[in-house]
C-alpha positions in Angstrom: 7.7 13.8 16.0 10.1 14.7 13.3 8.5 17.0 10.7 9.0 16.3 7.1 8.5 18.9 4.4 7.7 18.6 0.8 11.0 20.3 0.0 12.8 17.7 2.1 11.1 15.0 0.2 12.1 16.4 -3.2 15.7 16.8 -2.0 15.7 13.2 -0.7 14.4 12.0 -4.1 16.9 13.9 -6.0 19.8 12.6 -3.8 18.7 9.0 -4.5 17.9 9.3 -8.1 20.5 10.4 -10.7 23.6 8.5 -9.4 22.0 5.1 -9.3 20.6 5.7 -12.8 23.9 6.7 -14.3 26.3 4.3 -12.6 27.7 1.4 -14.6 26.0 -1.8 -13.6 26.8 -5.4 -14.1 24.5 -8.0 -12.5 27.2 -10.7 -12.6 29.6 -8.5 -10.7 26.9 -7.9 -8.1 26.4 -11.6 -7.7 30.1 -12.2 -7.2 30.2 -9.4 -4.6 27.2 -10.9 -2.8 28.9 -14.3 -2.6 31.5 -12.8 -0.3 28.8 -11.5 2.2 26.9 -13.1 5.1 23.3 -14.4 4.6 20.5 -11.8 4.7 17.1 -11.6 6.4 14.2 -9.9 4.7 11.1 -8.4 6.4 7.9 -8.5 4.4 4.2 -7.8 5.3 3.0 -10.9 3.4 3.9 -14.4 4.5 4.8 -15.0 0.9 8.1 -13.4 1.6 9.3 -16.7 3.1 8.8 -18.4 -0.3 10.4 -15.5 -2.1 13.5 -15.7 0.0 13.7 -19.5 -0.6 13.4 -18.9 -4.3 16.1 -16.3 -4.2 18.4 -18.6 -2.3 17.8 -21.4 -4.9 18.4 -19.1 -7.9 21.6 -17.5 -6.7 23.1 -20.0 -4.3 22.9 -17.4 -1.6 21.1 -17.7 1.8 18.2 -15.4 2.4 15.5 -15.8 5.1 12.1 -14.2 4.9 10.1 -13.1 8.0 6.6 -11.8 8.0 6.4 -8.5 9.9 3.6 -6.0 9.6 4.0 -2.4 8.3 4.5 -0.7 11.7 6.5 -3.5 13.1 9.0 -3.2 10.3 9.5 0.5 10.9 10.0 -0.1 14.6 12.5 -3.0 14.0 14.5 -1.1 11.4 14.8 2.0 13.6 15.7 0.1 16.8 18.2 -2.1 15.0 20.0 0.9 13.5 20.1 2.7 16.9 21.5 -0.5 18.5 24.1 -1.0 15.8 22.8 -4.5 15.4 21.1 -4.9 12.0 19.1 -8.2 11.7 16.8 -7.2 8.8 18.8 -6.3 5.7 15.8 -5.7 3.4 12.4 -4.3 4.3 9.4 -4.8 1.9 6.2 -3.0 2.8 7.3 -0.9 5.7 4.7 1.7 6.8 5.1 4.3 4.0 4.8 7.4 6.2 7.5 6.1 8.6 9.7 5.2 5.7 9.6 8.6 4.0 9.4 10.8 7.1 11.8 9.0 9.4 13.8 6.1 8.0 15.1 7.5 4.8 15.8 11.1 5.9 17.7 9.8 8.9 19.9 7.5 6.8 18.5 4.4 8.6 17.7 2.7 5.3 18.3 3.5 1.7 16.3 3.1 -1.6 18.1 1.6 -4.6 16.7 1.2 -8.1 18.3 -1.5 -10.2 19.9 0.5 -13.1 19.3 -2.2 -15.7 15.6 -2.2 -14.9 15.1 1.5 -14.3 13.7 2.2 -17.7 10.8 -0.2 -17.0 9.9 1.5 -13.7 7.9 4.7 -13.8 9.9 7.7 -12.6 7.4 8.3 -9.7 8.0 4.8 -8.4 11.8 4.9 -8.3 12.5 7.1 -5.3 11.7 5.5 -3.0 11.5 2.3 -5.0 7.9 0.9 -5.1 8.4 -2.8 -5.5 4.7 -3.6 -5.5 1.4 -1.8 -4.7 -1.4 -3.1 -2.6 -4.9 -2.3 -4.0 -7.6 -1.5 -1.4 -10.9 -1.6 -3.3 -14.6 -0.9 -2.7 -16.3 -4.3 -2.8 -19.8 -5.7 -2.8 -21.5 -9.1 -2.6 -22.1 -10.5 -6.1 -24.6 -13.0 -4.8 -26.9 -10.3 -3.5 -26.4 -7.7 -6.2 -26.2 -8.0 -10.0 -24.0 -4.8 -10.0 -22.4 -2.6 -7.5 -25.1 -1.0 -5.3 -23.1 2.2 -4.6 -22.3 4.8 -7.3 -20.9 7.6 -5.1 -18.9 7.6 -1.8 -21.3 10.2 -0.4 -24.0 7.5 -0.4 -22.0 5.9 2.4 -22.9 8.8 4.7 -26.7 8.2 4.3 -29.1 6.2 6.4 -29.3 3.4 3.8 -25.7 2.4 4.6 -25.7 3.2 8.3 -23.8 0.4 10.1 -23.6 -1.5 6.8 -20.1 -0.7 5.5 -17.1 -2.7 6.6 -13.4 -1.6 6.7 -10.2 -1.9 8.6 -9.8 0.5 11.6 -8.0 3.8 10.7 -6.8 3.9 14.3 -5.1 0.5 13.9 -4.2 0.6 10.2 -2.7 4.1 9.6 -2.7 3.5 5.8 -6.4 4.5 5.9 -5.7 7.7 7.7 -2.9 8.3 5.1 -5.5 7.6 2.4 -7.7 10.4 3.8 -4.7 12.8 3.6 -3.9 11.8 0.0 -7.5 12.5 -0.9 -7.5 15.9 0.7 -4.0 16.9 -0.6 -4.4 15.8 -4.2 -8.1 15.1 -5.0 -10.2 17.3 -2.7 -11.9 18.9 -5.7 -13.0 15.4 -6.9 -14.6 14.8 -3.4 -16.4 18.1 -3.6 -17.6 17.3 -7.1 -18.8 13.9 -6.0 -20.9 15.6 -3.4 -22.5 18.0 -5.9 -23.1 15.1 -8.3 -24.9 13.1 -5.6 -26.8 15.8 -3.8 -27.4 18.2 -6.6 -25.9 21.2 -4.8 -22.5 22.5 -3.8 -21.0 21.3 -0.5 -21.2 23.8 2.4 -19.2 22.7 5.4 -17.4 24.1 8.4 -14.7 21.5 7.9 -11.4 22.6 6.2 -12.0 20.4 3.2 -14.5 18.3 1.3 -12.5 15.2 2.3 -12.7 16.1 6.0 -16.5 16.6 5.6 -16.8 13.2 4.0 -14.6 11.5 6.6 -16.6 13.1 9.4 -20.0 12.0 8.0 -18.8 8.6 7.0 -17.4 7.9 10.5 -20.7 9.1 12.0 -22.6 6.5 9.9 -21.0 3.7 11.9 -18.9 1.5 9.6 -18.2 -2.0 10.9 -14.5 -2.1 12.0 -12.7 -5.4 12.0 -9.6 -7.2 10.8 -9.2 -8.2 7.1 -11.0 -11.6 7.6 -14.0 -10.0 9.4 -14.3 -7.3 6.7 -14.1 -9.7 3.7 -16.6 -12.1 5.2 -19.0 -9.4 6.3 -19.0 -8.3 2.6 -18.7 -11.6 0.8 -20.1 -14.4 2.9 -22.8 -16.4 0.9 -26.5 -16.5 1.8 -26.7 -13.1 3.5 -30.0 -11.3 3.4 -28.3 -7.9 3.9 -24.5 -8.2 3.3 -22.2 -5.3 4.0 -20.6 -3.1 1.4 -16.9 -2.2 2.2 -13.3 -1.7 1.2 -10.8 -4.5 1.4 -7.6 -5.7 -0.2 -7.7 -7.5 -3.6 -5.7 -10.3 -1.9 -8.9 -11.3 -0.1 -10.6 -12.1 -3.4 -8.8 -15.4 -3.6 -11.2 -16.4 -0.8 -13.9 -16.5 -3.4 -12.5 -19.8 -4.5 -11.1 -21.1 -1.2 -13.9 -20.0 1.1 -16.8 -19.6 -1.2 -17.0 -15.8 -0.8 -18.8 -13.6 -3.2 -16.6 -10.5 -3.4 -17.0 -8.2 -6.4 -15.1 -5.1 -7.4 -17.2 -2.0 -7.4 -15.8 -0.3 -10.5 -18.6 2.2 -10.8 -18.2 4.2 -7.6 -17.1 7.8 -7.8 -14.6 9.4 -7.6 -12.3 6.3 -7.0 -12.8 2.6 -6.9 -10.1 2.4 -4.2 -6.5 3.2 -3.8 -3.0 1.8 -4.3 -0.8 1.6 -1.2 2.9 1.5 -2.0 5.2 -1.2 -0.7 8.7 0.2 -0.7 11.8 -2.0 -1.0 14.5 -0.6 1.4 18.0 -1.7 2.3 19.3 -1.2 5.9 22.1 1.3 5.8 24.2 -0.7 8.2 23.7 -4.1 6.5 26.8 -6.3 6.4 25.5 -7.6 3.1 24.7 -4.6 0.9 25.3 -6.3 -2.4 23.2 -9.3 -1.5 20.4 -6.9 -0.4 20.7 -5.1 -3.7 20.5 -8.4 -5.6 17.4 -9.3 -3.6 15.7 -6.0 -4.4 16.5 -6.6 -8.1 15.0 -10.1 -7.8 11.8 -8.5 -6.4 11.6 -6.4 -9.6 11.5 -9.5 -11.8 8.6 -11.9 -12.5 10.4 -14.7 -10.8 10.8 -12.7 -7.6 7.3 -11.1 -7.4 4.9 -13.4 -9.3 3.7 -15.0 -6.0 2.4 -11.6 -4.8 1.0 -10.5 -8.2 -1.5 -13.3 -8.0 -3.2 -11.3 -5.2 -3.8 -8.4 -7.6 -0.8 -6.4 -6.5 0.9 -4.7 -9.5 4.7 -4.6 -9.7 6.6 -1.4 -9.9 8.1 -2.9 -13.0 5.7 -1.8 -15.7 6.7 -4.7 -18.0 5.2 -7.3 -15.6 1.4 -7.8 -16.1 -1.0 -9.2 -13.5 -2.1 -12.8 -14.1 -5.1 -13.0 -16.5 -6.9 -15.2 -13.9 -6.3 -12.9 -10.9 -9.5 -13.1 -8.9 -10.5 -9.4 -8.5 -10.0 -8.3 -12.1 -8.3 -5.2 -10.9 -5.9 -5.1 -13.9 -8.6 -3.5 -16.0 -9.3 -0.8 -13.5 -6.0 0.6 -12.4 -6.9 4.0 -13.8 -9.8 4.2 -11.3 -7.6 3.9 -8.3 -6.0 6.7 -6.3 -2.2 6.3 -6.5 -0.3 7.5 -3.5 2.1 10.4 -4.3 5.5 9.8 -2.7 6.1 13.6 -2.7 3.5 14.0 0.1 3.7 10.7 2.0 5.8 12.5 4.6 2.9 15.0 5.0 0.6 12.0 5.5 2.7 10.9 8.4 2.7 14.4 10.0 -1.1 14.7 9.7 -1.9 11.1 10.5 -2.9 11.9 14.1 -5.2 14.7 13.0 -7.1 12.3 10.7 -7.3 9.6 13.4 -8.6 12.2 15.9 -11.2 13.3 13.4 -12.3 9.7 13.0 -12.2 9.0 16.8 -14.3 12.0 17.7 -17.0 11.3 15.0 -17.1 7.5 14.9 -20.4 6.0 16.1 -21.2 2.4 16.3 
């Protein structure tokens, strides 16, 4: 496994930043250059990428095809296509963040590009790599069973009351959860320790290397229900349950409150965080035959026209001028400051330590 240091990450960010911000940019010239290039294919983790590609094609008179490919699958495809010299995917949206920062970008397999004319609307920490959109994973309860969130502190989830009654995706299958553990330890371990003290009334004493590791160990040992996103959301939100699960799930599942009659509610009182924001980077294949079309597509994604169909799922755009819809089902817009935001500077470290966190989970998990 290729190791990725913090210094390497900072150097990578610096190399991608200043030039793109300073260069002269003319969107009409970009469009004209794109019209001389072949059609593009775009990989996205959401099936909505198909509609986005169709909208792009209609808007610019260019041909783009969207294909749904999961996070890990995108990383694998992009790496293999580069090695084979046969690029099929010109743009990647939502690639596994650790693979992107630790492998794909440093090796020159793909590149990050921030539209210069929109850069002022994109927070500096979201430009390199460019975060097109973020996917909130939030602690969730059943609003039919409870008038308010029944959990105030994540350490409650290590106690007998919630043994076998918390639902989530499998950290062994969805590395973003292992990466979340590492982000907690790296940037917010003091908050995890304080949450312990607030809940138990005493300071944490543990043989584990961090408060986060102690929490992960105890949480895994309390036997959370592991399932896919549908299993998790229905375990939490299905109606007429005597003892529904608590859990963590994507805000995108809250749309099932209307379509499937679920009763999902955002737990905005739990400490220290109500969940986390997982970044979806927009990357361009280095060997693409259509680099200008790919850039134009990235710029399209940073506009309301290009990303509105994903924002309805509670996913905030990297473009700070674009607000989530007022009728978005989870209501996450009012609670962004309660979510952990992934730091790009240490995403490479998340990748390097991913196996360690998965091993900690595997050893301690009990059904």
